[in-house]
Legacy VTK file of the C-alpha trace (Angstrom):
# vtk DataFile Version 3.0
C-alpha trace
ASCII
DATASET POLYDATA
POINTS 206 float
0.000 0.000 0.000
1.420 3.383 -1.023
0.808 6.062 1.577
2.093 9.621 1.935
3.295 10.869 5.336
3.045 14.657 5.642
6.557 15.260 6.939
10.063 15.826 5.729
11.610 14.817 9.069
13.836 11.743 8.477
13.455 10.575 12.070
9.658 10.602 11.872
9.744 8.849 8.495
12.019 6.129 9.882
9.863 5.657 12.991
6.637 5.399 10.964
8.176 2.983 8.468
9.336 0.688 11.269
5.899 0.710 12.896
3.970 0.169 9.649
6.279 -2.678 8.617
6.052 -4.723 5.442
3.327 -4.123 2.911
3.507 -0.339 3.046
5.394 2.021 0.761
5.879 5.202 2.757
6.603 8.340 0.712
7.137 12.005 1.554
5.237 14.988 0.132
8.335 15.985 -1.859
8.348 12.594 -3.563
4.843 13.246 -4.919
5.586 16.792 -6.031
4.617 18.819 -2.956
7.622 20.970 -2.098
5.861 23.996 -0.610
5.232 24.375 3.118
1.952 22.706 4.084
-0.376 25.067 6.015
-0.922 24.634 9.771
-3.435 27.250 10.869
-5.781 25.170 13.053
-6.561 25.953 16.681
-6.233 22.343 17.847
-3.805 19.497 17.207
-6.491 17.526 15.405
-7.402 20.482 13.220
-3.770 20.922 12.191
-3.245 17.248 11.430
-6.452 17.136 9.368
-5.510 20.314 7.510
-2.166 18.801 6.485
-3.701 15.484 5.443
-6.457 17.239 3.474
-3.865 19.368 1.690
-1.981 16.300 0.462
-5.095 14.350 -0.471
-6.606 17.275 -2.378
-3.345 17.765 -4.283
-2.606 14.114 -5.084
-5.663 11.937 -4.435
-3.353 9.497 -2.655
-3.943 7.801 0.683
-2.047 9.793 3.288
-1.658 10.673 6.927
-0.418 13.616 8.954
0.329 14.213 12.601
0.493 17.194 14.920
1.929 17.077 18.407
1.944 19.391 21.387
3.140 19.702 24.960
0.514 20.381 27.633
1.719 21.658 31.027
-0.831 21.630 33.855
0.457 24.690 35.724
0.231 26.641 32.455
-3.370 25.622 31.864
-2.459 23.224 29.072
-0.082 25.590 27.269
1.831 25.660 25.020
-0.472 23.116 23.312
-1.027 23.873 19.643
1.633 26.621 19.874
4.295 24.183 21.095
6.709 24.650 18.181
6.241 28.442 18.114
5.991 29.092 21.865
8.839 31.626 21.871
8.202 32.910 18.347
7.918 32.001 14.685
11.599 31.058 14.533
10.740 27.715 16.210
13.881 27.829 18.375
13.889 24.841 20.742
16.231 26.443 23.294
14.156 29.623 23.367
10.960 27.575 23.727
12.353 25.627 26.687
13.690 28.782 28.348
10.302 30.494 28.057
8.470 27.416 29.362
10.703 27.085 32.435
10.437 30.824 33.133
6.635 30.794 32.841
6.403 27.788 35.157
8.656 29.472 37.725
6.517 32.608 37.581
3.291 30.656 38.076
4.814 28.678 40.954
5.964 31.900 42.641
2.522 33.464 42.262
0.861 30.405 43.778
3.314 30.360 46.690
2.746 34.057 47.426
-1.005 33.533 47.329
-0.765 30.764 49.918
1.460 32.980 52.078
-1.295 35.573 52.019
-3.884 33.047 53.114
-5.380 32.349 49.717
-6.208 28.682 49.300
-4.238 27.911 46.127
-3.545 24.274 45.179
0.147 23.414 45.323
1.579 23.512 41.824
3.000 20.391 40.225
5.272 19.944 37.218
2.921 17.450 35.599
2.756 17.560 31.805
2.088 15.406 28.766
2.909 15.165 25.095
-0.086 14.565 22.850
-0.191 13.508 19.191
-3.180 13.539 16.854
-2.924 11.618 13.576
-5.331 12.071 10.673
-5.430 9.216 8.143
-7.235 9.539 4.810
-7.913 6.238 3.037
-10.212 6.094 0.016
-11.299 9.625 0.820
-12.426 8.706 4.362
-10.996 10.381 7.477
-9.842 8.388 10.505
-8.296 9.829 13.674
-5.822 8.335 16.169
-4.444 9.837 19.379
-1.433 9.082 21.553
-0.390 10.509 24.934
2.843 10.318 26.924
2.424 11.459 30.528
5.316 12.881 32.514
6.702 15.961 34.205
8.886 18.951 33.403
12.453 18.873 34.718
13.929 21.837 36.595
16.618 22.261 33.935
17.534 20.743 30.545
19.513 17.487 30.555
20.724 15.267 27.735
21.924 15.792 24.188
19.549 13.506 22.263
16.086 13.994 20.834
14.692 17.326 19.713
12.245 20.012 20.780
11.403 19.838 24.477
12.998 16.405 25.017
15.752 17.776 27.324
13.181 18.972 29.890
10.520 16.240 29.658
10.729 13.244 32.020
8.218 10.506 31.096
6.342 8.673 33.850
8.252 5.638 35.092
11.666 7.133 34.304
14.167 9.374 36.077
15.793 10.681 32.908
14.613 13.115 30.272
13.648 12.004 26.780
16.962 13.452 25.607
18.842 11.151 28.003
16.798 8.005 27.342
17.785 7.780 23.688
15.719 7.400 20.542
15.114 3.653 20.807
13.594 3.860 24.285
11.716 7.079 23.584
10.140 5.697 20.418
8.665 2.733 22.294
6.808 4.946 24.793
6.222 8.140 22.846
2.899 9.774 22.094
3.559 9.582 18.356
4.462 5.908 18.557
1.187 5.129 20.338
-0.867 6.992 17.731
1.005 5.362 14.842
0.592 1.886 16.354
-3.162 2.498 16.638
-3.256 3.609 12.999
-1.240 0.571 11.911
-3.593 -1.821 13.701
-6.513 -0.164 11.909
-4.842 -0.461 8.492
-3.860 -4.086 9.026
-7.240 -4.978 10.476
LINES 1 207
206 0 1 2 3 4 5 6 7 8 9 10 11 12 13 14 15 16 17 18 19 20 21 22 23 24 25 26 27 28 29 30 31 32 33 34 35 36 37 38 39 40 41 42 43 44 45 46 47 48 49 50 51 52 53 54 55 56 57 58 59 60 61 62 63 64 65 66 67 68 69 70 71 72 73 74 75 76 77 78 79 80 81 82 83 84 85 86 87 88 89 90 91 92 93 94 95 96 97 98 99 100 101 102 103 104 105 106 107 108 109 110 111 112 113 114 115 116 117 118 119 120 121 122 123 124 125 126 127 128 129 130 131 132 133 134 135 136 137 138 139 140 141 142 143 144 145 146 147 148 149 150 151 152 153 154 155 156 157 158 159 160 161 162 163 164 165 166 167 168 169 170 171 172 173 174 175 176 177 178 179 180 181 182 183 184 185 186 187 188 189 190 191 192 193 194 195 196 197 198 199 200 201 202 203 204 205
């Protein structure tokens, strides 16, 4: 089965190909003539993933899928969410994004502590967070949706050289190291994207 994955990221292509396994020919948008940037203007992860999948399907008529992922931090009310990649600006700078996230969390924690000092009953802040992925699959013109979540917490400071994005400050549940320290092989077995892609693969093979 030939299927287009709406990404040019080699790591994501490799991960998806391994999960899909034999019987699937995974191709990139560039390989089917789409070299322009695919729009992402939705207000939710699902909306963005569907927008990207629709763009490819409308251009090519081929079966395809797209994903969008975001980090949700409880003390920030679920932010950065759909703005995860652009949290510190359109330049999509991972170090700037992490610095802003840690600073915002520290500010919220300080505000909550001061409120309690002044007798205001404010719940004690936690560093709980999660990565969430939404995948939109279009097969024979029909839409199907798959979600994956990786629960964890935000570290006090970045650690590790591996991974990308917020991996140096995200510690998944059940581990004491950040995603950047765990390594790609371990991360890919527990990641939000892996869970969503496995669910999609089971659907396709079923």
